[in-house]
C-alpha positions as CSV (number, residue, x, y, z in Angstrom):
1,M,97.0,180.4,87.6
2,A,93.5,180.5,89.2
3,A,91.0,178.3,87.5
4,E,88.1,180.2,85.8
5,Y,84.7,178.7,85.5
6,A,83.9,176.9,82.3
7,T,80.9,175.0,81.1
8,F,81.2,171.2,80.9
9,G,79.3,168.8,78.7
10,L,79.6,165.6,76.7
11,A,78.8,164.9,73.1
12,P,79.2,161.9,70.7
13,A,82.4,161.9,68.6
14,I,84.2,159.5,66.3
15,R,87.8,158.6,65.5
16,A,87.5,158.1,61.8
17,G,88.7,154.7,60.7
18,G,89.0,153.4,57.2
19,V,90.9,151.5,54.6
20,L,93.8,153.6,53.6
21,A,95.4,154.0,50.2
22,D,98.4,151.9,51.1
23,G,96.2,149.0,52.1
24,D,96.6,149.7,55.9
25,Y,93.6,150.5,58.0
26,Q,92.6,152.5,61.0
27,V,90.1,151.4,63.6
28,H,86.8,153.2,63.9
29,R,86.0,154.4,67.4
30,D,82.9,155.9,68.8
31,F,83.3,157.9,72.1
32,M,82.0,160.7,74.2
33,D,84.1,163.8,73.9
34,F,84.4,166.5,76.6
35,I,82.8,169.8,75.6
36,V,84.3,172.8,77.4
37,D,82.8,176.2,76.9
38,G,80.8,174.8,73.9
39,R,83.8,173.4,72.0
40,P,85.3,169.9,71.9
41,L,88.4,169.8,74.2
42,L,90.1,167.5,71.7
43,Y,90.2,170.3,69.2
44,R,92.3,172.5,71.5
45,L,95.1,169.8,71.3
46,S,96.4,170.5,67.8
47,D,95.7,167.5,65.5
48,L,95.7,164.8,68.1
49,D,94.6,161.3,67.0
50,A,93.1,160.1,70.2
51,V,89.9,159.1,72.0
52,S,88.5,159.8,75.5
53,P,88.2,156.9,78.0
54,L,84.4,157.0,77.4
55,A,84.4,154.8,74.3
56,S,81.3,152.9,73.3
57,D,83.2,149.6,72.6
58,V,84.7,149.1,76.0
59,P,82.9,146.5,78.3
60,P,80.1,148.1,80.5
61,A,82.0,147.5,83.7
62,I,85.1,149.3,82.4
63,F,83.0,152.1,81.0
64,T,81.3,152.6,84.4
65,A,84.7,152.5,86.2
66,Q,86.0,155.3,83.8
67,V,82.9,157.4,84.6
68,R,83.3,156.9,88.4
69,A,87.0,157.7,88.1
70,L,86.2,161.1,86.5
71,L,83.8,161.7,89.3
72,L,86.7,161.1,91.7
73,E,85.0,158.1,93.3
74,D,88.1,156.0,92.7
75,E,91.8,156.6,93.2
76,A,93.7,158.3,90.4
77,P,95.3,155.7,88.1
78,L,98.5,157.8,87.8
79,P,100.8,159.5,90.4
80,G,100.0,163.1,91.4
81,G,96.2,162.7,91.0
82,R,96.5,162.5,87.2
83,Y,93.9,160.9,85.0
84,V,93.9,160.0,81.3
85,V,91.8,162.4,79.3
86,Y,92.7,161.1,75.8
87,G,94.5,158.0,74.8
88,C,95.7,155.9,71.9
89,P,92.7,154.9,69.7
90,E,94.3,151.6,68.7
91,C,95.4,150.1,72.0
92,A,94.9,152.6,74.8
93,D,98.5,151.9,76.0
94,L,100.1,154.7,78.0
95,A,103.4,153.9,76.2
96,C,101.8,155.2,73.0
97,G,101.2,158.5,74.6
98,A,98.2,160.1,76.3
99,V,96.9,163.4,77.4
100,T,96.6,163.5,81.2
101,A,95.4,166.1,83.7
102,V,95.1,166.5,87.4
103,I,91.5,166.3,88.4
104,E,90.5,167.4,91.9
105,R,87.7,168.7,94.0
106,D,87.5,172.3,95.3
107,G,84.5,172.5,97.5
108,E,81.6,171.5,95.3
109,D,83.5,172.3,92.1
110,Y,85.8,170.1,90.0
111,V,89.0,171.5,88.6
112,W,91.0,170.1,85.6
113,R,94.6,171.5,85.5
114,D,98.2,170.8,84.4
115,F,97.4,169.1,81.1
116,A,100.4,167.2,79.7
117,W,101.4,164.6,77.1
118,Q,102.5,161.5,79.0
119,T,104.2,158.3,77.9
120,G,105.3,156.9,81.3
121,E,104.4,156.9,84.9
122,H,105.2,160.5,85.6
123,A,104.4,163.6,83.6
124,D,107.1,166.3,82.8
125,L,105.1,169.6,82.7
126,D,108.1,171.7,81.7
127,L,108.9,169.5,78.7
128,N,105.5,168.1,77.7
129,G,102.9,170.4,79.4
130,Y,100.0,171.9,77.5
131,H,100.7,175.4,78.9
132,G,97.9,177.2,77.0
133,I,95.1,174.9,78.1
134,G,93.3,175.3,81.4
135,P,93.0,175.2,84.2
136,F,89.2,174.8,84.0
137,R,86.8,175.0,87.0
138,F,83.5,173.2,86.4
139,S,80.3,173.6,88.5
140,G,79.9,170.4,90.5
141,A,76.2,170.0,89.7
142,E,76.7,170.4,85.9
143,Y,79.8,168.2,85.9
144,R,78.1,165.4,87.9
145,A,74.9,165.5,85.9
146,A,76.7,165.1,82.6
147,L,78.8,162.1,83.7
148,T,76.2,160.3,85.8
149,A,73.8,160.4,82.8
150,L,76.3,158.1,81.1
151,L,75.8,155.4,83.7
152,D,72.5,154.6,82.0
153,A,73.6,152.2,79.2
154,A,71.1,153.7,76.8
155,A,72.9,157.0,77.0
156,R,76.0,155.5,75.4
157,G,74.2,155.1,72.2
158,P,74.2,152.0,69.8
159,R,77.3,150.4,68.6
160,S,78.3,151.1,65.0
161,R,76.6,148.6,62.7
162,V,75.4,148.8,59.1
163,L,73.0,146.8,56.8
164,L,74.3,146.3,53.3
165,I,71.9,145.8,50.4
166,G,72.9,145.2,46.9
167,A,73.1,142.8,43.9
168,R,76.9,142.3,43.8
169,V,77.4,139.8,46.6
170,A,81.2,139.7,46.1
171,V,81.5,143.5,46.5
172,L,79.3,143.4,49.6
173,A,81.3,140.6,51.1
174,R,84.6,142.5,50.6
175,L,82.9,145.7,52.0
176,A,81.6,143.8,55.1
177,A,85.0,142.3,55.7
178,A,86.7,145.7,55.5
179,L,84.1,147.3,57.8
180,R,84.5,144.5,60.4
181,T,88.3,145.0,60.2
182,I,88.0,148.6,61.3
183,G,85.4,147.8,64.0
184,I,82.1,148.4,62.3
185,G,79.7,145.5,62.3
186,A,78.0,144.7,58.9
187,D,75.3,142.4,57.7
188,I,74.1,141.6,54.1
189,T,70.5,141.2,53.0
190,R,68.2,141.8,50.1
191,D,65.0,142.1,52.0
192,A,64.6,143.9,55.3
193,G,60.9,143.3,55.5
194,D,61.2,140.1,57.5
195,V,63.8,141.4,59.9
196,P,62.3,141.8,63.4
197,P,62.1,145.5,64.6
198,E,64.3,144.8,67.6
199,E,67.0,143.6,65.2
200,L,66.5,146.6,62.9
201,G,67.2,148.8,65.9
202,C,70.9,147.8,66.0
203,Y,71.7,149.4,62.7
204,G,72.9,153.0,62.4
205,A,73.0,153.1,58.6
206,V,71.7,151.2,55.5
207,V,73.8,151.0,52.4
208,F,72.2,150.6,48.9
209,G,74.3,149.4,46.0
210,R,73.8,151.2,42.7
211,A,71.9,148.3,41.2
212,V,69.2,148.1,43.9
213,P,65.8,149.2,42.3
214,Q,63.9,152.1,43.7
215,E,61.0,149.9,44.8
216,E,63.3,147.7,46.9
217,R,64.9,150.8,48.5
218,A,61.4,152.1,49.3
219,A,60.5,148.8,50.9
220,V,63.5,148.9,53.1
221,R,62.8,152.5,54.2
222,A,59.3,151.5,55.0
223,A,60.4,148.7,57.2
224,F,62.5,151.0,59.3
225,D,59.7,153.6,59.3
226,R,57.3,151.0,60.7
227,A,59.8,150.2,63.4
228,G,60.0,153.9,64.3
229,L,63.7,154.0,63.6
230,D,65.9,156.9,62.4
231,V,68.8,155.6,60.4
232,A,71.1,157.1,57.8
233,Y,70.8,155.9,54.2
234,V,73.9,155.6,52.0
235,E,73.6,155.6,48.2
236,G,76.8,153.8,47.1
237,L,78.9,156.0,44.8
238,A,80.8,153.2,43.2
239,P,81.8,149.6,44.0
240,I,85.1,150.7,45.4
241,V,85.6,149.4,48.9
242,P,87.7,152.3,50.5
243,L,85.2,154.8,49.0
244,L,82.2,153.0,50.4
245,V,83.8,152.6,53.8
246,A,84.4,156.4,53.8
247,Q,80.7,157.0,52.8
248,I,79.5,154.8,55.6
249,E,81.8,156.4,58.2
250,H,80.4,159.8,57.2
251,A,76.8,158.5,57.6
252,L,77.5,157.1,61.0
253,D,79.0,160.4,62.2
254,R,76.2,162.0,64.3
255,V,78.4,164.8,65.5
256,P,76.7,168.2,64.8
257,P,78.2,169.9,61.7
258,E,79.5,172.8,63.7
259,R,81.6,170.5,65.9
260,R,83.3,168.6,63.0
261,R,86.7,169.3,61.7
262,L,85.8,168.8,58.0
263,T,82.6,170.5,57.0
264,G,82.8,170.7,53.2
265,L,84.3,169.0,50.2
266,T,83.3,170.1,46.7
267,V,84.9,170.0,43.3
268,T,84.7,172.7,40.6
269,D,86.7,173.0,37.4
270,G,89.4,170.6,38.6
271,T,89.8,172.2,42.0
272,A,88.8,170.7,45.3
273,R,87.4,173.1,48.0
274,I,87.8,171.9,51.6
275,E,86.2,173.6,54.6
276,V,88.1,173.1,57.9
277,T,86.9,174.4,61.3
278,S,90.0,173.7,63.4
279,P,93.7,173.1,62.7
280,C,94.2,169.5,61.4
281,R,96.0,167.2,59.0
282,V,93.9,166.5,55.9
283,R,94.6,163.7,53.5
284,V,92.8,163.6,50.1
285,T,92.8,160.4,48.0
286,A,91.3,159.9,44.6
287,Y,89.7,156.5,43.5
288,R,88.6,155.4,40.1
289,L,87.5,152.1,38.4
290,D,88.7,151.5,34.9
291,R,86.9,149.5,32.2
292,L,88.2,146.3,33.6
293,H,86.8,147.2,37.1
294,R,90.3,147.6,38.5
295,T,90.6,150.2,41.2
296,H,93.1,153.0,40.7
297,T,94.3,155.1,43.7
298,H,96.0,158.4,43.6
299,D,97.2,160.4,46.6
300,V,96.2,164.0,46.0
301,F,97.0,166.0,49.1
302,D,98.5,165.5,52.6
303,A,99.2,168.5,54.8
304,H,98.1,170.4,57.8
305,L,95.4,173.1,57.2
306,A,94.4,176.1,59.2
307,P,90.7,176.8,59.8
308,G,88.9,178.2,56.8
309,S,88.3,177.4,53.1
310,H,91.1,175.9,51.1
311,R,91.4,175.3,47.3
312,I,93.5,172.3,46.1
313,P,94.3,171.8,42.4
314,L,93.6,168.2,41.5
315,G,95.6,167.5,38.4
316,P,94.7,165.2,35.5
317,K,94.9,161.9,37.4
318,A,92.2,163.0,39.8
319,T,89.8,164.5,37.3
320,K,89.2,161.6,34.9
321,P,85.6,160.6,34.5
322,G,84.3,158.3,37.3
323,T,86.8,159.5,39.9
324,Y,85.9,160.1,43.5
325,L,87.7,161.9,46.3
326,V,87.9,160.9,50.0
327,A,89.1,163.6,52.4
328,R,90.1,162.5,55.9
329,A,91.0,164.2,59.2
330,S,91.4,162.4,62.5
331,T,87.7,162.8,63.4
332,S,85.9,163.4,60.1
333,V,85.7,162.0,56.6
334,L,84.0,163.3,53.4
335,T,83.5,162.0,49.9
336,A,82.7,163.8,46.6
337,P,82.8,163.0,42.8
338,T,85.4,165.0,40.8
339,T,83.2,165.1,37.7
340,P,79.4,165.6,37.3
């Protein structure tokens, strides 16, 4: 099949981490996704839980090597001129499985072809090929411009880090520990006024506990404004660690809404409405604190959804007063209260 011209670009993306209902956790990963003809290439690969080699948490030398490999300035890492396009978000081990493709030059153009799922040294296109994807021909100038821009360290963006502000130190400590476990840095303070501007610049989000007075919140916002920094502010829904982690991950997600898998989560009359932009697995969990401040968790939904709007009955366990929902896909997470 002849490769047709396609546009090539790069855009920030996340692999949504989080503390799961069973106590397990998934690592949060920030990476640059490949945008082909205006759409994330990852979304063409069913509901693949994977990240590109252009992840923000890899050492600079390795990141640079990945960019230069995609520019074909180094030898292909796999036989047959194949390169890893998406790999395991937890360990990046080929044995876990990876999407690979042949990347080659054709004159000034770059061609990506023969996409396959690969778990060993060689790819079996007949058995594991993505036959409906590609080949893609990218203009050399556009392709090189997008990738070489990443060689500037500033273009990779800041690492994920949040500032936690609240009165309940024990909750903040548990939240900080959970965030660090999934790869998000966290610091605790009550006064951001004395923090140097260069340190404020490392935060992507600020989280306020429910007990923080409005004047203290205003002072924190003013400190970031004086430093000329644009950060996301999170108003904690409840002192439930998995719920707060989900809120923070959503705040750190700078992917444009039109490129997210989950774009809406609302609750009306005991029914959750979920908006999905591409086929994906969606898991919905309900969280609630009882009068003794014990956390109750209820699995509401876990299935693959097609693009569109879906209505999910919640049942009595998920609609008690003070209950909150967390909806997760591989690259998106949303939260919502189930009662006003």
